C-alpha positions in Angstrom: 0.2 -0.1 0.0 1.8 3.1 -0.8 0.8 6.6 0.9 0.9 9.7 -0.7 1.0 13.0 1.3 1.1 16.5 0.6 3.8 18.6 2.6 0.6 21.2 3.1 -1.8 18.6 4.8 -2.8 19.3 8.7 -0.7 17.6 11.0 -3.3 15.8 12.3 -4.7 14.4 9.1 -1.0 13.4 8.2 -0.5 11.9 11.8 -3.3 10.0 11.6 -2.6 8.2 8.5 0.9 7.0 9.6 -1.0 5.7 12.3 -3.3 4.0 10.0 -0.4 2.8 7.9 1.8 1.9 11.1 -1.5 -0.1 12.2 -1.8 -1.7 8.8 1.9 -2.8 8.7 1.4 -4.8 11.9 -1.3 -6.1 10.7 0.7 -7.5 7.9 3.4 -9.3 9.5 0.2 -10.5 11.6 -0.4 -12.5 8.7 3.0 -13.7 8.1 3.7 -15.1 11.6 4.4 -18.8 11.4 4.9 -18.3 7.6 8.0 -19.0 5.8 9.7 -15.5 4.9 13.1 -13.7 3.3 14.0 -11.1 4.7 16.2 -9.1 3.1 18.9 -6.8 4.7 20.0 -3.2 3.6 23.7 -4.6 2.9 22.2 -7.3 0.5 22.2 -10.3 2.8 19.1 -11.9 3.5 17.7 -14.9 5.9 15.2 -17.5 5.1 13.0 -19.2 7.5 9.5 -19.2 9.7 8.6 -15.8 11.0 8.1 -16.7 14.6 8.1 -13.5 16.4 8.5 -9.5 16.2 8.3 -6.2 17.6 5.9 -4.0 16.6 7.6 -0.6 17.5 11.1 -1.2 16.4 10.2 -4.3 13.7 13.0 -6.5 15.4 12.0 -9.9 13.7 12.8 -13.5 14.8 13.3 -15.8 11.9 13.7 -19.8 13.0 14.9 -22.5 11.1 16.8 -19.9 9.1 19.3 -20.3 6.3 21.2 -16.8 4.9 22.3 -16.1 1.5 25.7 -17.7 1.9 23.9 -21.0 3.2 24.7 -21.1 6.7 21.5 -22.7 8.9 20.3 -21.1 11.9 17.9 -22.4 14.5 16.9 -18.9 15.4 18.0 -15.2 14.1 17.1 -11.9 15.5 17.4 -9.5 13.0 17.0 -5.9 14.1 14.5 -3.6 12.5 16.4 -0.9 11.2 19.0 -3.1 9.3 15.8 -4.6 7.3 14.9 -3.5 3.7 12.3 -6.1 2.9 10.4 -9.1 4.1 9.0 -11.1 1.4 6.2 -13.9 2.0 7.5 -17.1 0.4 4.9 -19.4 1.6 1.6 -19.4 0.0 -1.2 -19.0 2.2 -3.4 -22.2 2.2 -5.9 -20.9 4.0 -8.6 -18.6 3.0 -10.7 -17.4 5.8 -13.6 -15.7 3.7 -13.5 -19.2 1.3 -13.6 -21.2 4.7 -16.7 -19.2 6.1 -18.6 -19.8 3.3 -17.1 -23.7 3.3 -18.6 -23.8 7.3 -21.8 -22.2 6.0 -22.4 -24.4 3.1 -22.1 -27.8 4.9 -23.3 -27.1 8.7 -26.1 -25.3 7.7 -25.6 -22.5 10.5 -27.3 -19.0 10.7 -25.1 -16.4 8.7 -24.8 -14.5 12.0 -23.1 -17.0 13.6 -20.0 -16.9 11.1 -17.7 -14.0 10.8 -14.1 -13.3 9.6 -11.4 -11.0 11.1 -9.6 -10.1 8.1 -6.6 -8.5 10.3 -5.5 -12.3 12.1 -7.7 -14.5 8.7 -9.8 -16.1 11.2 -12.9 -17.8 10.8 -15.0 -16.7 14.3 -18.0 -19.4 15.0 -20.8 -18.4 17.4 -17.8 -16.0 19.3 -16.3 -19.2 20.9 -14.5 -20.9 18.0 -11.5 -20.0 16.2 -10.5 -21.3 12.9 -6.8 -20.0 11.6 -4.7 -21.8 9.2 -3.4 -22.9 12.3 -6.3 -25.0 13.5 -9.3 -25.0 15.9 -9.6 -23.0 18.9 -12.9 -24.3 21.0 -14.3 -27.3 22.5 -17.4 -29.1 22.4 -19.2 -31.2 19.2 -19.4 -27.8 17.1 -15.6 -27.2 17.4 -14.9 -30.9 16.6 -17.0 -31.2 13.6 -15.7 -27.6 12.6 -12.3 -29.3 13.0 -13.7 -32.3 10.3 -14.9 -29.5 7.5 -11.1 -28.0 8.3 -9.3 -30.8 7.8 -10.9 -31.7 4.8 -10.9 -28.3 3.4 -6.8 -28.1 4.0 -6.3 -31.5 2.5 -8.5 -30.0 -0.7 -6.4 -27.1 -0.5 -2.9 -28.9 -0.3 -3.9 -31.0 -3.3 -4.8 -28.2 -5.8 -1.2 -27.2 -5.4 
């Protein structure tokens, strides 16, 4: 997302735009958690591995099972935010929250208002007590078990179509 601003914009509008941009960066980094990323540094080096943590204020990141651009392997690497030039998502997302919400509605005959999508975390929330993300199903009871079975079928289909 590109943000353009005019130097003559009101100070409040500019700070509002920066706040929105900062929040959007954090939302996007949250979506990358537990996924394979490439972190390119401003000096040209890079690391590929799983993004396991980040600090929203400094943009320091932690990469697990990392491999550096010179072929060395590391269990974990902490990269300082001021050294990062870009973070690239290497692993394509299989789980689409909107698609899975429709999948649940088609298979479970639930009222549409009982299923909602939280796009900030790419999650489906069912009856405000069961949460489904790419990592799995959080919740308990018969409905959660049924959703888990649907989730397994959905993910198997998605993996097979790659």
